[in-house]
Structures are given as structure tokens and as C-alpha cells.
N, C-alpha and C positions, 0 to 999 in steps of 0.2 A: 368508565375511565380507561384510556389506553395506557398500557404498561410498556415501558421501553427499557431495554438493556443496552448500555454502552460498554463495549468490551475492549477498548484500547487501554493501553497502560495508564497508570495513574498520572494525572497531569496532562493527558493528551485528548481528553474528551470534551473540554470546555467549548471548543469550536463547533462541535456537533450539536450542542444544545440549542443553537440558533435555528436549527431545522425543525424543532419540536414545538408543538402547541404548549403554552405555559400551563395548561390544565392537566397535562399528561403526567403520569407517575414515572419517575426515572430512577433506575438503579445502575450502579457501575459494577461490572464483573470483569476485571482484567483477565484476558485469556493467556497472555504471555508476559514474560519479562525479557529485557534486552540487555546483553552485555556488549559494550562498545570497545572497539580496538583503541589502544592508546595512540596518541598522535605519533609517538616515536616508532611504534610498530607499523603504523600505516605508512609513514614516510619511508621506512625500510622496504616495504613492499613496492612502493613506487620506484625506489632507486634500483630495484632488481629488474624492472622492466627494460626490455631492449627494444625501444621504439625505433622504427625505421622511417617514419614520416614526421614532418614538422607540424602537421595539423590533424592529429588524430581526433576521433570522436570520443567524448566522455559521456557515458550513459549512467544516469541515476535511476535505479530501479525502485527506490522507495524514498519517501520524505525523511526517513530515519538517516539516510546517507547524504542529506543535502550539504551539511557542513564539510563532509569529507570530499565531495565533488568540488566544492569551492577550494578546499586545500589542494586537491590534486591539480586543479586548473592553474594554480599559481606555482606549485612545487615542481611540476614537470618541465617548466621552462620552455613550453611550446605554445603555439596558438591553437588551443583545443576548441573544438566545436562541441556544444553540450546538447544532449537529447535526454528526455525524461519519459518515464512510464507514468502517464496519468497527469491530470491537471494539478492535483494536490501536490505531487512531487515537484512539478515545475514551479508552482508558487513558492514552495519551500526553498528551492535553489535560488530563485530570483530574489527572495527575501535576503539572501546572503550576498547579493550584489553581482550575480553571474547571469549573463544573458542566456536564455534557452532558445535554441533554434528550431527544435523539432519535439513535438509531444505525441506519444503513442496513446491514442484514446481508447483503444480496445485491447490493451495488454502489451507485454513486452515484444511479442513477435510482430506487432504492427509497425514497430520501428525499423525492422530489417530492410525494407525496400529503400529507405532514406539514408542508410549508412553505408559507407564504402571505405576503402583504403585500410585503415587500422582503427580498431575500436577497443577502448578500455571500459569494461563494465565494473562499476563500483556498487557493491550491494552486500547482501547477507551471505554468510557462509553456506547456508542451505538455500539454493535458488533453483527455480525452474530453468531448464536448459534450452527452452524453445528458441530464444533469441540467438544464443550461441550457435545452436545447430543450424538455424536458418542462414546465419552469416557465413559459417564455415562451408556450407553447401555452395556458396558463391565465391569461395576462396578469399574471404575477407579475414585478415589477421585479427584474432580476438585475444585480449588479455583480461583475466578476471581478478579483481582485487577485492578482498573481503574487508569490510569496515565494521560489521557487527554480527552478532549471532543471537537468535531468539530462542527462548526456552519455554516449553509449555508449563503452565501453572497447574497444580492439582486443585480443582475447584472444591470448595467446602460444600457440605450438604445444603446449607442455606443458599449458596450461590447457584447450585444446581436447580433448586426449587424456583429461585427467582427467574432463571432462564426459561424454565418450563412454563412459567406463568406469563411470560412476556409476549405481547402482541407484535412488537417490533424489536429486532436485534440488529445492531450495527456491528459489522464484521470488517476489519481493516485489511486482512491478509489471509492467504490460504492456511498458513500455520495456525492462526487464531481459530479458523473454522474447524480445523481438525480437533481442537480442544473442545469447542462448544457444541459440535454437531450432536453428540448423544443426548443432550439435554434440551435442545430447541424444539418447540412444538411445530408440527408440520402445518399448522394453521398460521404460523407467524410470518410476517414479512421480514426478509433478510436484506438489509441495506448495505451495499458494498460500494467501494470507490470506483472499481473498474472491472474490465472483462476477465482478468486473470482470476480474481477472487470469485466472480460470478460463475465461471466455469467450474471452480472447485466446489461451490455450493450445489450446482446441478439443478435439474429440472423438477425435483420433488418439492421444492420450496418456491414460494413467491419471492422473486428477487427484484429489488429496486436498485438499479445501477446508476452511479454517478452522484458524488457529493458536490453538487453545484447549486447555482442560484434557483434552479427549478425544483429542488428536492423538497422544500417545505410544502409547496403546493401539491406535489405528487403524493407526499405522505398524507397530507390532509385529505386528499381525494380517496386514497386507499382506506383511511381510517373511518371516514364518515359513515359508511354503511354499518360498520362494526359497532360504532358508538350508538347509532340509531337502534340497532337490534337489541342493545342492552338497556335502552330506556324503558 
């Protein structure tokens, strides 16, 4: 039997189960917890921005920030264009009724060539700076607005053992991987949503990238030899 660890926060793993064979054994091991900024504090951050254009880009770096990007698109009082890091983030933003013009399929930096003028990045307090650096190198004005902060969880001994015994580990973000890495077997397949997390995991692990319609078949193909070897 294939053992799978889902490591997103409680309540956020249900959609991932659709990628798994019903016979596989699944355990949830949340790697992080999230503290979200209040609407009032977020609005205050928006009011402090000194925008010089009437059509800035709004960038959502994570699905966690989807509702905040929607709020910003309305609160700024401008005709913002929206870009997202990854399909999962784009779906979350569009679920809130906001059209997404550009999706960066291979990480945040992949968005840089498509953005110009003025950019408002909405995301975590701790974020990778590759997109900001790429834009500033082209003299693009960048504003960064925090909407949430993630904190590492201390895993219990039983959670550590569960990770070590898992054949497949879903990892949603670099911050989660830093929590999980000491306990994940090098024989495991690490399943990530996009290039940013894949780069954090690195080449020592088998990485399956992309939480999309093809993932169920890709996972099944990877697992088949392992299941046969155990029969």
C-alpha cells in the first residue's frame, strides 16, 4: 500500500485527495499555521501606497492571499491588472470574481517579463525576493503589501514517524518544506504545486511538479512499480 502525507494546514487538504488512489493510506501532517492580517490593517497598508499609475499590476503570490487581492482590486480605486504565481493561485483569485491576466507557471520570477509600469505584490511577510529584484532591475516600481504570515509547527514524534514512512509527501510552499525536510525519506516522491517549491526541495528528491489534471495519472505511474515490488 502506498502511504501519503498531506501537509497543508487543516481544512486545506481535501482537494488534494482527488489526486490519490482510493486504496492508498493517507495521513495529514500540517507543517505550518497561518496568521492573517485583519481587513482594517490590510486596508491601512493599501492607503499608505503612493501609486503613480491608474492601471498597476496586482500580483498574488499564493492562494492564501486570494481574498486580499480581490479586496485590493476594489479598494485601490484603480483599474488593476492581476497576475498570479501558479494555476492554483489563479483559480483561487478567479473564484473570488477577479479576472487573472497572467499566470507564472514556473515560479514568481517567471512573471517579471510580463509586468511593467507599477506592481503591487500581495503576499506573505516572508517572501522570496526574486520577482521584486527582477522588476527593480528593469526600473519597475514595486510595492509589497503583507496579508499573512506563516509559522512553522513543531511536529510531534508520531508525525515525524508518519512522514518518514510516507511514499508520497505533498508540500505546498518552501516554508512548509523547511519544516518537513528532516523527516522525509529520500525514497519518497515530493509533490509540489510549482517551480518555487520544487527549487526549494532540490535534486536529492524525486519531485512531481504541478497540482493539475494530469497529476493523478503521473502519481499512479510513479507508484505502480513500488506497489508491484511490495506484492
